[in-house]
N, C-alpha and C positions, 0 to 999 in steps of 0.2 A: 504493499500499500504507499510505500514512502513515494513512488514514481508518480503520486497525485492522481490515483485511479479512485474512481468511488465503487463499492460492490452494489449490487442491486439483488436482493435475494429474493424471491417470488418465483412464477409459475407464466409461463408464456401464455396460459389462456387464463388468466383473471384480470379482471375489471381492473383494479388500483395498480396493479404491477404494469399494465399496459399505460395507464394514464402516465405514472412517473417515469416511465421508459420514454415515453414520447417527449417528454418535459427536458430530459439530459439530453436526448439526444438534438432536439430545437436549440437547446442553449449550450451546446456544444464541450460539456462538460465529458471526459474520458471516463468510462465505467465498465466494469467487468459484469456478466448477470451471471448469476450463481442459481440454478434451478432447484427451487427446495425439494427435498425428500422431509418424509416424518422425522428423521433426527435431525435433518436442519430447520425446519418449523419449529421445533421444540427449543433448540439453541436459539434463536433467535427470539423467540418468546422471554426468553430468560436475557436475554441483552437488550430487550428492548422494555421487558415488564407488562406486555400485551401483546396474545395470540392472535394476529395477523398480519396479512401480508398487502403490500409487500415492507422489507424493511429494508432500509439504506444503510451501509458502515460509511463514514467520511473519511479521507485519507488519512486524517488523524485517528482513528479508530472509533469515533463518535458514531453512537448508533441513534439514527433517527427512524420514526415512523409515523403514520398517519399523513396521508398526500396533501391535503389541505394545507398542515403544517409545515412539511417540508416545502412545499413549492413558496410559501410567505417567507419563511425563513430562507432560502437560498438566492429567492427572488433579488435582495439586497446582499447578502453574503458572499455570493458564488460570481466569476467570472461569465461574462456572455452577454448577448443583446438581452434588453428587458422587454418580459413579457406582461407587463401590466400598463393599462392606459395613466396615465398622470394626473389628467383632469379627474377630480374625487370624486366627483358622482358618478362619470363613468367605471370609475375604478370599482366603487360600492355595487353598481347593477351587474359588473362583471364578476365579483365576487358572489354575489347572490345567485347568479345562474350558475356558478361553479358548484356550488352549494348543493340547490337543485338538481343539477344533472347527476351529483353523487349519491343523494339521496332517493331523489324523486324517481328518477329514473331505474334507480335499483330494481324495485320491484318488477316491471315489466321486463328488464334484461332478464333476470334470473327467472320468472313465468316463463319466458320464451324458451330457455335451455332444460327447463325442469319438467314442463308440461306436455310436451310434445313427444311421443315414443322415440321418434328417429334422432330427438336433438337429445333426447336422456341418456339413449344407448350410446351414443360416440362419446358424448361429454364425460359420462360415467365412465368409459373406458380410458379416456385418456386423462381421468385426474387418478385413475388407478395405476396406469402404466408410469406416471412422472411422480406426481406426491407422494403414492406409496409403494414405489417401486423398491424401499429397503424392507418391505414386509415379506415375509416368508409365506405368501399365501397362494391360490390360485387366481390369476388374471380375474376371471370369470366372477369368481366371489368377490373378489375386492371391489370390483366394476357395481355388483350387485349392492354392496353394502355401502356404496358412494351414492346411487341413485336412491335407494332408502333414508339415507340421512338427509341430502339435499333436498328432495321433496317432502319430508315433515318440517324441515326448517324453513325451506324459502317458500314454500305453498301452503300448507296446511296451518303452520304456525305463523306464518305473514298474513293469515286472513285471506287468501285464495279458497274460493266456495266456487260451484256452478254460478251462483248469483253474481259473484264480483270479479269472473274471469272475464267476463266482457266489457265490464268496463279496461280494463288494465289493457286488452288488447286495442282498444277503441284511444287508449291515451298514445300506445305508440306509433297508431296511424296520423292521429292529431298533431302529434308535435313532428312526423315527416313534413307532414303536408306546411305545417309552417317553417321548419327549416329549409326547405328545397328553394322556394323562391331565392331567399336570404341567401344560400350558397350558390346560387346562378348567378348573381349578381356582383358578389365581391369573394375573392378569398376565402375568407375567415369571418367570424362570428361580427367582428368588429370593424373590422378594415383590411387593409394590407398585412400585417402583422397578428398572429395569434397573440391572445390573453388567458387569462386564467380561466376564463369561461369556457374556450376551447378545450384545453386540456380537461375541465371538467367533464365536457360533452365526450372527448374521445373514449375517456372511461368504456362507457355502457356502448357506444357507437363499433369500438375499433373491434375487442375481443368478445363481442356479445351481438348485437344486432348485426353488424357486416361480418360475421363468422359463422354461428350459428344457422345450420340449416334451413328454418323456419323463416326466421325474422331476418335474413339474409336475401331470400328470395322476396320477402316484401319490399325489401328497403331496395334489390335493384329493379324491378319494377315502378315503384309506386316514387323513388325518390334518389334517381342517379345520381343527381349534385350532392347529393349527400354523401352516396359512396365514394364520389371524386372527392369532395373535401375530407373523408377520412384517409385516403391513403397521400393526399398531398400533405396532410399535417405531418404524417408517419415520414415523410420523404422530406421534408424542410428541415434544413441545415442552417447554422449561425448566417453562414455566406451567403445565402438565398434571401435572408430578411434584413440584411444589414441598412439597405438604403431604403428599406419599408419604413414609411414613419409611422410611430405610434398613434392610435387612434384617439383624436382630442375628444371625441363624444363617442357617446352609444347610440349608432344611427335608431331613427323613430321607427324604423320596420321590425326593430325588436320587441316593440310593446306589445303585440298579442302576445307570444312567448313569456314576458314576463308577468304579464295578467295571467296568464295561464298558470302560469306558475305557483303566483298569488293564490289564485282560487283553490289549487289541489295541494300544493308543497307545501306552503306557507300556515294554510289552514289548519292540516296535518300537525305541523311543528305544533302550530300552537295548543290544539288539541291534547296532542301528546303531553305537553310539559303541564299543563294544567293538571293531568291526569297524575303525572308524577308528583307536583305538588299538596295532592290530596294522597300521595301512597297507592295510588291504584295498581293493581297488577296489568289490568288491560285498559288500552285507550279505547274509545268509541267514535266513531265519528262517520259523515253519511259524505257520499262521492260517486258519480255518476249513477245517483237516483238510487243507490244501494249503501246498506248498512254495512259497515267493517267494523271489526273487531279484532283486537293483534294485540299482541306484551307491548307495555309500555317499553322505550327505549331512553335510558340516563343519555346513551350517547348523543342523541339527535336534541335531548334539551340544552346540553352542551352546544350543541350546532347553532340551539335558535339563540342562545346567549353570546355567544361569538358574533353572530349577525345583530344583533342588539349594539354591542358594543361598538363594531365598527360603525352602527347608523349614528350611535350617541355621541360619536366624535365628528360625524361631519358637521361644518357650518350650517348656520340657521338656512340659508339660502339653497344648501348642498340637500338639506335635511326635506324642506317642499319640494325641491325635484324630484328626489327619490319618490315621496308620496305621488306627487302629479303622475309620474311614470309607472309606479306600480299600479294604482289605480285602489277601486276596493278592496279592503283587505290588508291592507301593509300598515294598518294603523297597529296590528301587532310588533310591528318594530321600534315602535313608540312605547311601550311599555318600559316598565325595569325591566335591567338586565335580571334573567333568570340565575338564581344561585348555581354556582359551581357544585362539585361533589364536597361531600362533606370532608373536613380536615382526616385524614389516613387511609381514604377512599381514592380508586380511581380508573377512570374509564379501562376496564381489560378488552373488550372486545365490543362489535357491534351490538349485539345485547346485553352485555356484560354479566355474560357467563363464563 
């Protein structure tokens, strides 16, 4: 590691590993990819204190995790082209979209991977052959264990039922339909250079929607410009954006996407935080005309608190601009910052288990 190389520990089929890998490539940081097996996953959990992927080891040996936190830190500390708008209002909207793409599109990304037979069989076998390659069990058995576990956690435990599944499918198509004209007009979400919002979107788009059989077929037919954007961002290098200006504003045509994220994502985050404040185990909310019920996520309480803190740090004019752009429901951001975990507690993974 003394040669200045970073180590990225994860899987080549992982949502958040792909997001961070793309950022490192665009920023031009030299890194070595280390594909996790079960022993590696446990070692990274011991090093970071959190059982999740990816984990990033810096050249000085420091371990980092949580892609949003990593991108914020390295944006100011690491060399390479800036990848965040300089305008405070645009920077906040980019941050808001990055959070939405991380947490809001997580559900449809995992749904399309595990709810359809071809997808589930393919990805179950791939995870068994990679992450579980150091377990001395038959591949077919490991693949079956993966499918059973993933379908339990990311479908049944995440509120997916026969009643709610159609709304998840509609969300994916609605997002594709909103993104397609934007990415036909310009190379990246905010302009000529990618920003945090692009990398947030890249996580679900690259390793899930554009790769898994069912969702990728829909993308190819319905949103070819989104597919082209996915390849474009993966292929972007520092020298390719050196002369591209940083976006000075968030284009007005992002507003329908922003308002959809407020309607769905921010509303769910607020319901989750309120349930957590009442020490409930389940959060209940309505979306797409159906009732949802799923476990409360302390991690998402912290995500909302981070957004509220970033909003509170804006100037008066910028806060008013954010509320105008986001529309009804954005007043959630004006509430007092939600409390962080109690002293001695820490967020161990996305479900705090």
